N, C-alpha and C positions, 0 to 999 in steps of 0.2 A: 215188440211190434216190428214185424218185417215190413219195411217200407221201401219205396223207390222215389225218384224225383217226380214221377208222374202218376204212379198208381199207389193207392194207400191201403189196399185190401190185403194183398199178398197171402201169407199163410193164415190170416185172420178170417178165413171163410166161415160160413155157417155150418160146415160139416163138422162132425164130432172129431175131436182130437183125443189121442190116447193120453190119459193121465199116468205119468210115471211115478213110481214110489218116491216119496219125499224123505223117507228115512224114519227111523224109529223115534219114539217120544224122547224128548230131552229130559234127562234126570239131573238132579243136583244143580238146579238152576240158581239157587242162592241159599245162603244159610238160613233164610227165613222160610223157604219152601220152593215149590215149583212155580213156573209161570202159569198164568191163567186167571181164573176168577178167584174172588176172595181177597181179603186184605192180609198184609204181612205184619209181623210184629214191629217192624221199623216204620210203618206207615204213620204219617201225621198229616195235619191239615195243610202243611206247607212243603211236604216231601216232593221232590221233582218227579215228573213223569218222563220216562226215557223213551224216545222215539228214534227208531233206526231207519234211515233212508238207504235202501239198497237199490242202486240204479246204475245205469251205464255211464260212468264217468269217463270210461275209455271204451275202445271197441267200435264196431261199425255204426252203432247208434249213439255215439258220444254226443253229437250235436243236439240230439233230442233230449238226452239226459241233462245236458247243461241248461236247456230251456226249462225243463221241469224243476231243476234245483233252484234256479233263479226265481221262478214263479213261487216255489214253496216259501222261500225266505220273505218275499213280498207279502204272501198270504198270511204267514205267521204274524208279521208285524201288524197287518190289517185286522186280523181276527182277535188279536190280543190287545189291540189299541196301543201298540208300541211297548207293552210291558213284558212281553215274552212269558206271560203267565196265563194259565187257564184254570178258572176256579180256585185261584190262589196258589196253584202249583206251578213252579217254574217248568217250562218245557225244555228238556235237555235233548238236543238232536245230535246224532252221530251219523256220519255218512260212510257208506261202504261201497266200493266199486265192484260190480259183478262182471264188468266187461262184456255183458251180453251172454255170459256162460251160466246155464242153470246150476251146474255143480258148484260154481263159485258163489252164486247167490244163496244157495241152500246152506253152504258152509258158513257164510257170513251171518245168515239169519239165525242159525243154531247158536253161534257164538253170542250174538246179541241177546237172544232169549235167555241163554244161560247166564248172562250178566244182569238179568232182571228187566229187560226191555219189554214193555207191555204193548207197544205199537210198532208195526213195520209198514213201510210205505215206499213208493218210488219206482216200482217196476216199469222199465222201458220196453222190454222185449216180451212178446207173447209166450215164447217157450219158457222163459223164466217164470212168468206169472202162473203157468200151469203147474209148476213145481212148488211155488210159494204158497198157493192157496191151500193144498192139503196139509202142508207144514203148519200153517196158521191154525187150522182146525184141530190138529193133533195136540198142539201145545196151548190152545185157547188164548191166542194173542190176536188183537185187532189188526187186520191186514187191509190196507187201502192201496190197491194197484193203481199205477199211473198211466202213461201213454199206451201200454200194452192193450190192444183192442180186440183180442180174441173173444168171441162171444161166450166161450166156455167159462170165463171168469164169473159171468153173471149167474147167480144161483148156485155157485160152487159149494158153499157151506155157510153156517150162521155167522162166521167171523170175517168173511171176505167181502170187500166192497171195491168200488172202482171210482176214481176221480176224473177219468176221461171218458170218451165215447167208445162204443163198440161197433164192430163191422156192420151189423144190421142197420145201425143208424146212418152209416155212410151210404148204404145202398138205397135206403128209403129216401134220403135226401136227393140222391140222383134220380129216383123215380118221380119226384115232384117236377122235374124238368120235362118229363114225358107227358104229364097230365094223366088222364085215365089210361092205365096200361092195357086194358082189355082190348084184345085184337091188334095191338100195336106190335111192330116188328123191332126187336132189339138185337143188335149184333155186338158181341164182345170181341174187341180187337186186342189181342195179347200175344205173348210168345208161348210156344208150345213147350211149357215147362211146368213145374209144380206150381209156381207163382201164377202163371196164366190160367192153368186149369182150375186152380182154386177160385179164381175170379169168375170163371164161367159157371162153376157150380154155385157160387154165392148168388150171382145175378139170376140164375134159373130158379133157385130156391125162393128168392124174395119177389122178383118181378114176374117170374113165370107162374108163381102161385096166385098172382093177381090177374092172370089172363093174358100176359104178354107172350109172344112167340120169340123165344130166345135162341139165337144161333151164335156161331163164333167163326172168326177168321184167326187162325193161329199160325204165326211165323216161326221158323226155326230161330232159337236164341242167337245163333251165329250169323244170321242174315244181315247183310249190310245194304243191299239194294232192296228197299222196302216199297218201291213203286208197285210191283205186282200185287202186293197185299192191300195197298190203298185202292187199287183198281177193283180188286175182288170185293172189297167192302162196299164201294159205291155201286157196283153192279147188283148187289143184293137189295138196294133201295130200302135200307132200314129207316125207321122213324127216329131211332136213337142209336148212336154208336157209343158204347162204353169202352173207353181205352184204359187198359191196365198194362203199363209198360215199365220195365226195369232196365237199367244199364245205360251205357254210353251211346247207344244208337238212338236214344230218344229224340235228339234234335233232327236227325235224318227222318225219323218217322213223321214228325210234325210238318217238316218241309214237304214230304211226299203227300200227306193228307191234304195240305193246302194246294199243292200243284195239281193234284188229281180232282180237285173240286169237291172232295168229301165234306169239307167244312161248310160248303155252301149248299150242298144237296141234303144234308141231314143234320139234326142236332147232335153235336158231339160233346160228350161229357167225360171228365176225368177228375181225379182227386187233386185238390190244391195242396201241395206240400209246403215246405218252409220257403222263406224268402230267397234262399240260395237257388231254388229251382226255377224261379220266375223267368230268367233270361233264356232258358232252353227252348221255349216255345217260339221265340222269334216273332215274325209278323203274324203267325197263326194264332198267337195268344188272344187277340181281340175277338176271334171267331169261336173260341172254345168256351163252353159253359163248365164251370167248376163247382163240384160239391166241396164244401169247406167245413172242416171241424172248427177252425178259428183262424182269423188273421187280425192283426191289431186294428181296432176300430169297429170290428164286427158287432161287438156288444152294445154299440150305440152310446158309449161313454157313460154307462151307469157307474155309480160310486165304486163298486168292486173293481170294474175294469179300469177305471181311472187310477185307483190305488195300485193296481197291478202294473200298469204301464209306467206310472210315476216311480214306483218303488224299484222296478227293474232298471229303469233308465238312470235313476240317481245312483244306483249301485254300480253303474258302468256296464250293464248288460244291454241286450237288445231283445225286446219282446218278440215272440214268434209263435209258431204253430202250437207248441205244447206248453207254453207258459201257463195257460189256464189250468192244466192238469195238476201242476204243482200248487198253484194258488188255491184251487178248490180242495186239494188234499189237506192243506193246512186248515182251511175253514172247517172241514169235516172233523179233523182230529181235535181241534179246539172245542167244537160243539160236543163231541163225544165225551171229552174230559169234564167239561162244565156240567153236562146233563147226566152223565153216567158215573162219574167219579174217577178217581185216579188209579184204582187198582182192580176194579171189577170189570173185566173186559167184556163179559156177557152183557152187563148193563150199558157199557159204552156202545156195543153193537145195537142194542135195543133202542138207544137214544137216537141212533142214526136212521133207523127204519121209519120211513114216512116223513122224514125231515124235509121241509120246503125252505129254500133259501135263495138269495140273490147272489149269483156267482158272476165272474167276469163276462160270461157269455149271455147272461140274463137270468130269468127265473128257472130254477132247477129243482128237482125232487128225487129223493132216493126211494124207489118203489119198495115197500115193505116186504112184498111176497118173495122177491128174488134179488133185491139189492141192485137192480138196474139203475143207472143214473140217468134219469130222464132230463133232457136238456135240449135247448134249441140247436139247430144246425143251420148252415148258411149256403147260399149259392152266390157265385160271383163271376165276374169277368176280369181279365187283365187289361189294364189301360196303359198304353205305352209299350215299348219293347226294349229288349236288352236289359242293361242295368237299371233303366228307368221304369221298368214294368212294375205296376202296383195293382193289387186287387181292388175292384170296385164292387160293392155289395149289390146283388140283384134282389135277394129276398132273405129274410130271416124267418126260418120255419119253426113254429112253436113246438115245444117238446112233445105235446100230445100227438102231433102229426107224424113224428118220427120215433114213436115209442116202439121198442122191439117187443115181440111177443113174450109173454111170461115164460120164464125158464124153470118152471117147477116151483118148489117152495124152498126158500133159503133157510128158514128157521126151524 
């Protein structure tokens, strides 16, 4: 997942991405046979199920990887009722650091599959997810992607699922702040870079298709004086300004938007990133509307969320943006083992299709047709400023209202 402190779409636009070859089928996976469906001679009612977490323990997305890993541990304890067993099978988890590098991720995954691992999970980066999905299909292992939000993971193949949200859900959540988009004017304020252009394309694809007039104001990535771009944005008199901004100039941007009256003249929306990003908005924070994947408390304190928050806190961690992605992944994996068995990965995948459950965010469902994870999204405002800034829930958007369009047939 390519992310920034203020924009959460990045390279995860709805445009198609090129799938790179993930490598040849793995052979010689174990003395009992290759990875995939069917049982092995060593299988028993109590044999462990090996789960590999391949995620960003280091690299640019390490903070997000840590949130995922902490959430996974809390979710595994919750889903197994503290036994660390699913259907009588111990769940054996091994962590591998991909550092956000697709080549490292694929190498680690091949090693794990070769050692008999039936389940892979954890992906933090979208570029990694696009390599892992075909690898899972080739070797018939269950793959549950994590925070990586690229839309192309949905519907990739029968063995690929996701435990987080996808970009389309981000933009649909932003659209709820606009109301009926038909005839409304939307301006995407971003940098003139691949990141910014991807956001423009995504908003045009989602809100433009619903009748909104989508334009853009693009600043050079090197620009430090952002006042002219704030003025240009206000001069266009948009109904909604969608801000997707990356880099150290973000505080200057929000200062300029506030000083030039953009935050008072139009509804301004951007993605709510992790807690470390809250102070950058300064006094402008209270005037910005945020689309939110999650923040602690957004789930309304349901039992799963409470277990996640308590579990992470007791372990010395801090719940944050991508904690639910790990927690939900553990719930999915435990359900797949309990309902599909410990060795038949095709049966595990079928057990997940159509599954409805209560996650930390609320009621969720795995759409059978393409494995999209339907889930609630949130809108919020920041209350306070600086280090004291905290999100305040505006609305919890039910999963049906932000369901992405079907991405073909997964199975």
